[in-house]
TORKOL-4160 file (C-alpha; in steps of 0.2 Angstrom, whole numbers, padded with zeros to 4 digits, m for minus):
271
<pt num="1" X="0641" Y="0534" Z="0739"/>
<pt num="2" X="0634" Y="0519" Z="0730"/>
<pt num="3" X="0644" Y="0507" Z="0719"/>
<pt num="4" X="0634" Y="0513" Z="0704"/>
<pt num="5" X="0638" Y="0531" Z="0709"/>
<pt num="6" X="0657" Y="0527" Z="0710"/>
<pt num="7" X="0656" Y="0518" Z="0693"/>
<pt num="8" X="0647" Y="0534" Z="0686"/>
<pt num="9" X="0662" Y="0545" Z="0692"/>
<pt num="10" X="0674" Y="0533" Z="0684"/>
<pt num="11" X="0665" Y="0534" Z="0668"/>
<pt num="12" X="0665" Y="0553" Z="0669"/>
<pt num="13" X="0683" Y="0553" Z="0672"/>
<pt num="14" X="0686" Y="0541" Z="0657"/>
<pt num="15" X="0677" Y="0553" Z="0646"/>
<pt num="16" X="0687" Y="0568" Z="0652"/>
<pt num="17" X="0703" Y="0558" Z="0648"/>
<pt num="18" X="0696" Y="0555" Z="0630"/>
<pt num="19" X="0694" Y="0574" Z="0629"/>
<pt num="20" X="0677" Y="0574" Z="0622"/>
<pt num="21" X="0671" Y="0591" Z="0616"/>
<pt num="22" X="0658" Y="0593" Z="0630"/>
<pt num="23" X="0660" Y="0608" Z="0642"/>
<pt num="24" X="0649" Y="0600" Z="0656"/>
<pt num="25" X="0655" Y="0583" Z="0660"/>
<pt num="26" X="0642" Y="0578" Z="0672"/>
<pt num="27" X="0624" Y="0584" Z="0675"/>
<pt num="28" X="0615" Y="0578" Z="0691"/>
<pt num="29" X="0600" Y="0583" Z="0701"/>
<pt num="30" X="0602" Y="0585" Z="0720"/>
<pt num="31" X="0588" Y="0586" Z="0733"/>
<pt num="32" X="0598" Y="0588" Z="0749"/>
<pt num="33" X="0614" Y="0593" Z="0757"/>
<pt num="34" X="0619" Y="0575" Z="0759"/>
<pt num="35" X="0617" Y="0571" Z="0741"/>
<pt num="36" X="0628" Y="0586" Z="0736"/>
<pt num="37" X="0642" Y="0581" Z="0749"/>
<pt num="38" X="0642" Y="0563" Z="0741"/>
<pt num="39" X="0644" Y="0570" Z="0724"/>
<pt num="40" X="0657" Y="0582" Z="0729"/>
<pt num="41" X="0667" Y="0569" Z="0738"/>
<pt num="42" X="0667" Y="0558" Z="0723"/>
<pt num="43" X="0673" Y="0571" Z="0712"/>
<pt num="44" X="0687" Y="0577" Z="0723"/>
<pt num="45" X="0692" Y="0559" Z="0727"/>
<pt num="46" X="0696" Y="0557" Z="0708"/>
<pt num="47" X="0702" Y="0575" Z="0703"/>
<pt num="48" X="0709" Y="0581" Z="0719"/>
<pt num="49" X="0705" Y="0597" Z="0728"/>
<pt num="50" X="0708" Y="0609" Z="0714"/>
<pt num="51" X="0689" Y="0612" Z="0713"/>
<pt num="52" X="0679" Y="0627" Z="0715"/>
<pt num="53" X="0660" Y="0629" Z="0717"/>
<pt num="54" X="0647" Y="0642" Z="0711"/>
<pt num="55" X="0628" Y="0643" Z="0715"/>
<pt num="56" X="0617" Y="0654" Z="0704"/>
<pt num="57" X="0599" Y="0656" Z="0699"/>
<pt num="58" X="0601" Y="0652" Z="0680"/>
<pt num="59" X="0608" Y="0638" Z="0670"/>
<pt num="60" X="0625" Y="0642" Z="0662"/>
<pt num="61" X="0630" Y="0659" Z="0656"/>
<pt num="62" X="0645" Y="0659" Z="0667"/>
<pt num="63" X="0650" Y="0677" Z="0665"/>
<pt num="64" X="0654" Y="0691" Z="0677"/>
<pt num="65" X="0641" Y="0704" Z="0681"/>
<pt num="66" X="0648" Y="0718" Z="0670"/>
<pt num="67" X="0646" Y="0708" Z="0654"/>
<pt num="68" X="0633" Y="0695" Z="0658"/>
<pt num="69" X="0618" Y="0703" Z="0649"/>
<pt num="70" X="0629" Y="0710" Z="0635"/>
<pt num="71" X="0644" Y="0700" Z="0631"/>
<pt num="72" X="0647" Y="0708" Z="0614"/>
<pt num="73" X="0650" Y="0725" Z="0622"/>
<pt num="74" X="0668" Y="0729" Z="0626"/>
<pt num="75" X="0666" Y="0737" Z="0643"/>
<pt num="76" X="0685" Y="0740" Z="0646"/>
<pt num="77" X="0685" Y="0759" Z="0645"/>
<pt num="78" X="0669" Y="0760" Z="0656"/>
<pt num="79" X="0677" Y="0749" Z="0669"/>
<pt num="80" X="0692" Y="0760" Z="0670"/>
<pt num="81" X="0680" Y="0775" Z="0673"/>
<pt num="82" X="0671" Y="0765" Z="0686"/>
<pt num="83" X="0687" Y="0760" Z="0695"/>
<pt num="84" X="0693" Y="0778" Z="0695"/>
<pt num="85" X="0676" Y="0784" Z="0702"/>
<pt num="86" X="0677" Y="0770" Z="0715"/>
<pt num="87" X="0694" Y="0776" Z="0721"/>
<pt num="88" X="0687" Y="0794" Z="0723"/>
<pt num="89" X="0671" Y="0791" Z="0731"/>
<pt num="90" X="0677" Y="0776" Z="0741"/>
<pt num="91" X="0693" Y="0784" Z="0749"/>
<pt num="92" X="0685" Y="0788" Z="0765"/>
<pt num="93" X="0678" Y="0771" Z="0767"/>
<pt num="94" X="0692" Y="0761" Z="0760"/>
<pt num="95" X="0707" Y="0772" Z="0766"/>
<pt num="96" X="0722" Y="0760" Z="0763"/>
<pt num="97" X="0732" Y="0770" Z="0750"/>
<pt num="98" X="0742" Y="0754" Z="0746"/>
<pt num="99" X="0727" Y="0745" Z="0739"/>
<pt num="100" X="0730" Y="0739" Z="0721"/>
<pt num="101" X="0718" Y="0740" Z="0707"/>
<pt num="102" X="0714" Y="0722" Z="0708"/>
<pt num="103" X="0711" Y="0724" Z="0727"/>
<pt num="104" X="0699" Y="0738" Z="0723"/>
<pt num="105" X="0689" Y="0727" Z="0711"/>
<pt num="106" X="0688" Y="0713" Z="0724"/>
<pt num="107" X="0682" Y="0725" Z="0737"/>
<pt num="108" X="0669" Y="0732" Z="0725"/>
<pt num="109" X="0663" Y="0715" Z="0719"/>
<pt num="110" X="0659" Y="0710" Z="0737"/>
<pt num="111" X="0648" Y="0726" Z="0739"/>
<pt num="112" X="0638" Y="0725" Z="0723"/>
<pt num="113" X="0648" Y="0734" Z="0709"/>
<pt num="114" X="0648" Y="0725" Z="0693"/>
<pt num="115" X="0665" Y="0720" Z="0688"/>
<pt num="116" X="0674" Y="0707" Z="0677"/>
<pt num="117" X="0676" Y="0696" Z="0692"/>
<pt num="118" X="0665" Y="0680" Z="0694"/>
<pt num="119" X="0663" Y="0674" Z="0712"/>
<pt num="120" X="0668" Y="0656" Z="0716"/>
<pt num="121" X="0671" Y="0647" Z="0733"/>
<pt num="122" X="0681" Y="0632" Z="0739"/>
<pt num="123" X="0666" Y="0628" Z="0750"/>
<pt num="124" X="0652" Y="0618" Z="0741"/>
<pt num="125" X="0640" Y="0622" Z="0755"/>
<pt num="126" X="0642" Y="0641" Z="0753"/>
<pt num="127" X="0639" Y="0639" Z="0734"/>
<pt num="128" X="0623" Y="0628" Z="0738"/>
<pt num="129" X="0617" Y="0642" Z="0750"/>
<pt num="130" X="0620" Y="0656" Z="0737"/>
<pt num="131" X="0610" Y="0645" Z="0724"/>
<pt num="132" X="0595" Y="0641" Z="0735"/>
<pt num="133" X="0594" Y="0659" Z="0743"/>
<pt num="134" X="0592" Y="0667" Z="0726"/>
<pt num="135" X="0578" Y="0680" Z="0725"/>
<pt num="136" X="0572" Y="0672" Z="0709"/>
<pt num="137" X="0559" Y="0657" Z="0711"/>
<pt num="138" X="0561" Y="0640" Z="0703"/>
<pt num="139" X="0575" Y="0629" Z="0699"/>
<pt num="140" X="0593" Y="0634" Z="0703"/>
<pt num="141" X="0610" Y="0628" Z="0698"/>
<pt num="142" X="0627" Y="0624" Z="0706"/>
<pt num="143" X="0643" Y="0621" Z="0697"/>
<pt num="144" X="0659" Y="0612" Z="0702"/>
<pt num="145" X="0674" Y="0616" Z="0692"/>
<pt num="146" X="0692" Y="0609" Z="0691"/>
<pt num="147" X="0700" Y="0625" Z="0689"/>
<pt num="148" X="0718" Y="0619" Z="0688"/>
<pt num="149" X="0721" Y="0624" Z="0670"/>
<pt num="150" X="0717" Y="0642" Z="0673"/>
<pt num="151" X="0724" Y="0644" Z="0690"/>
<pt num="152" X="0738" Y="0657" Z="0693"/>
<pt num="153" X="0747" Y="0652" Z="0709"/>
<pt num="154" X="0754" Y="0669" Z="0713"/>
<pt num="155" X="0743" Y="0681" Z="0704"/>
<pt num="156" X="0747" Y="0697" Z="0713"/>
<pt num="157" X="0766" Y="0695" Z="0707"/>
<pt num="158" X="0762" Y="0687" Z="0691"/>
<pt num="159" X="0768" Y="0696" Z="0675"/>
<pt num="160" X="0755" Y="0694" Z="0661"/>
<pt num="161" X="0758" Y="0698" Z="0642"/>
<pt num="162" X="0745" Y="0711" Z="0636"/>
<pt num="163" X="0736" Y="0703" Z="0621"/>
<pt num="164" X="0744" Y="0707" Z="0604"/>
<pt num="165" X="0758" Y="0716" Z="0613"/>
<pt num="166" X="0776" Y="0712" Z="0618"/>
<pt num="167" X="0775" Y="0723" Z="0634"/>
<pt num="168" X="0772" Y="0716" Z="0651"/>
<pt num="169" X="0760" Y="0723" Z="0664"/>
<pt num="170" X="0756" Y="0718" Z="0682"/>
<pt num="171" X="0739" Y="0711" Z="0684"/>
<pt num="172" X="0736" Y="0720" Z="0700"/>
<pt num="173" X="0739" Y="0737" Z="0691"/>
<pt num="174" X="0730" Y="0733" Z="0675"/>
<pt num="175" X="0717" Y="0719" Z="0677"/>
<pt num="176" X="0708" Y="0724" Z="0661"/>
<pt num="177" X="0723" Y="0719" Z="0649"/>
<pt num="178" X="0725" Y="0700" Z="0653"/>
<pt num="179" X="0730" Y="0688" Z="0639"/>
<pt num="180" X="0717" Y="0675" Z="0645"/>
<pt num="181" X="0704" Y="0671" Z="0658"/>
<pt num="182" X="0712" Y="0666" Z="0674"/>
<pt num="183" X="0708" Y="0661" Z="0692"/>
<pt num="184" X="0715" Y="0667" Z="0708"/>
<pt num="185" X="0713" Y="0667" Z="0726"/>
<pt num="186" X="0711" Y="0685" Z="0733"/>
<pt num="187" X="0720" Y="0692" Z="0748"/>
<pt num="188" X="0709" Y="0689" Z="0763"/>
<pt num="189" X="0707" Y="0708" Z="0765"/>
<pt num="190" X="0689" Y="0708" Z="0771"/>
<pt num="191" X="0677" Y="0698" Z="0782"/>
<pt num="192" X="0666" Y="0693" Z="0767"/>
<pt num="193" X="0680" Y="0685" Z="0757"/>
<pt num="194" X="0686" Y="0676" Z="0772"/>
<pt num="195" X="0669" Y="0669" Z="0777"/>
<pt num="196" X="0664" Y="0664" Z="0760"/>
<pt num="197" X="0680" Y="0655" Z="0756"/>
<pt num="198" X="0681" Y="0667" Z="0741"/>
<pt num="199" X="0690" Y="0664" Z="0724"/>
<pt num="200" X="0688" Y="0673" Z="0708"/>
<pt num="201" X="0689" Y="0670" Z="0689"/>
<pt num="202" X="0694" Y="0686" Z="0680"/>
<pt num="203" X="0688" Y="0687" Z="0662"/>
<pt num="204" X="0695" Y="0696" Z="0647"/>
<pt num="205" X="0686" Y="0703" Z="0632"/>
<pt num="206" X="0692" Y="0693" Z="0617"/>
<pt num="207" X="0698" Y="0703" Z="0603"/>
<pt num="208" X="0698" Y="0688" Z="0592"/>
<pt num="209" X="0680" Y="0684" Z="0595"/>
<pt num="210" X="0675" Y="0702" Z="0599"/>
<pt num="211" X="0665" Y="0697" Z="0615"/>
<pt num="212" X="0667" Y="0690" Z="0632"/>
<pt num="213" X="0667" Y="0671" Z="0631"/>
<pt num="214" X="0656" Y="0661" Z="0644"/>
<pt num="215" X="0667" Y="0650" Z="0655"/>
<pt num="216" X="0658" Y="0635" Z="0650"/>
<pt num="217" X="0662" Y="0638" Z="0632"/>
<pt num="218" X="0681" Y="0642" Z="0635"/>
<pt num="219" X="0692" Y="0629" Z="0627"/>
<pt num="220" X="0703" Y="0629" Z="0643"/>
<pt num="221" X="0688" Y="0624" Z="0653"/>
<pt num="222" X="0682" Y="0610" Z="0642"/>
<pt num="223" X="0677" Y="0594" Z="0651"/>
<pt num="224" X="0681" Y="0602" Z="0668"/>
<pt num="225" X="0664" Y="0606" Z="0675"/>
<pt num="226" X="0650" Y="0597" Z="0684"/>
<pt num="227" X="0632" Y="0604" Z="0684"/>
<pt num="228" X="0620" Y="0601" Z="0698"/>
<pt num="229" X="0601" Y="0606" Z="0697"/>
<pt num="230" X="0591" Y="0610" Z="0712"/>
<pt num="231" X="0573" Y="0610" Z="0710"/>
<pt num="232" X="0563" Y="0624" Z="0717"/>
<pt num="233" X="0553" Y="0613" Z="0729"/>
<pt num="234" X="0569" Y="0607" Z="0737"/>
<pt num="235" X="0576" Y="0624" Z="0741"/>
<pt num="236" X="0567" Y="0628" Z="0757"/>
<pt num="237" X="0572" Y="0612" Z="0765"/>
<pt num="238" X="0590" Y="0613" Z="0759"/>
<pt num="239" X="0592" Y="0631" Z="0767"/>
<pt num="240" X="0585" Y="0624" Z="0783"/>
<pt num="241" X="0598" Y="0610" Z="0783"/>
<pt num="242" X="0612" Y="0622" Z="0779"/>
<pt num="243" X="0607" Y="0633" Z="0793"/>
<pt num="244" X="0608" Y="0619" Z="0805"/>
<pt num="245" X="0626" Y="0616" Z="0799"/>
<pt num="246" X="0630" Y="0635" Z="0802"/>
<pt num="247" X="0629" Y="0640" Z="0784"/>
<pt num="248" X="0618" Y="0655" Z="0783"/>
<pt num="249" X="0617" Y="0674" Z="0780"/>
<pt num="250" X="0625" Y="0678" Z="0797"/>
<pt num="251" X="0640" Y="0667" Z="0794"/>
<pt num="252" X="0643" Y="0671" Z="0776"/>
<pt num="253" X="0640" Y="0690" Z="0778"/>
<pt num="254" X="0648" Y="0693" Z="0795"/>
<pt num="255" X="0643" Y="0711" Z="0797"/>
<pt num="256" X="0627" Y="0721" Z="0802"/>
<pt num="257" X="0618" Y="0718" Z="0785"/>
<pt num="258" X="0621" Y="0699" Z="0786"/>
<pt num="259" X="0615" Y="0698" Z="0805"/>
<pt num="260" X="0599" Y="0708" Z="0802"/>
<pt num="261" X="0595" Y="0698" Z="0786"/>
<pt num="262" X="0598" Y="0682" Z="0795"/>
<pt num="263" X="0586" Y="0687" Z="0809"/>
<pt num="264" X="0573" Y="0692" Z="0796"/>
<pt num="265" X="0574" Y="0674" Z="0790"/>
<pt num="266" X="0576" Y="0665" Z="0806"/>
<pt num="267" X="0561" Y="0674" Z="0815"/>
<pt num="268" X="0551" Y="0676" Z="0799"/>
<pt num="269" X="0550" Y="0695" Z="0802"/>
<pt num="270" X="0538" Y="0704" Z="0790"/>
<pt num="271" X="0530" Y="0687" Z="0784"/>
């Protein structure tokens, strides 16, 4: 990291201390793995290791899949129905009867069901891979987030007040009635969560605003995010660099799907 970069980070942190009303406190373009590592190192040097990362094909709109396209729709009843159907049809696949509702959501999220969980990782290289491997062409984006304000240390045993009610619920039993958006580390109950160093933010439908709130517009996330832009022309080379470092579809998806997809990429099968 150059002296100018270091001074830039100090300036960023000074802005955070002043609590300016800006959700994204840094916006930078990166062209290589090395550049990302330098930026991440500088951020974690000053704010500590409470940083999570997410790579995606579009800028902003940090919302989970169930509400990303229609944040004004309260999907709670539909999500409960999907969860019950998941338990019925998935019983033969996921047979542990002690699985909590939250565990079911984590499991479903990793196999493609749209939930109110948003994927994050503690590994910036994994986030970079997910950004650059997007099926959509063009520029992609990576976010680094100091999540300490929304972190719940022992989420599986944490009692949370239901909004506008004095009763208590266990988040693991009713993940749809949280008082606020929160961040948790899931149980490492499947190989994908382990390999991807997975974390989640779990989002709530705000009765006050009558919508799901994008994380970058959440007041508790203000001045806590850095945004990195990766131009489309840099993506192929970055994926090559990541593969040399052992970050690829085979290692991030350690199952049959991941292995076969990786061989398609490595050997250019079907090209």
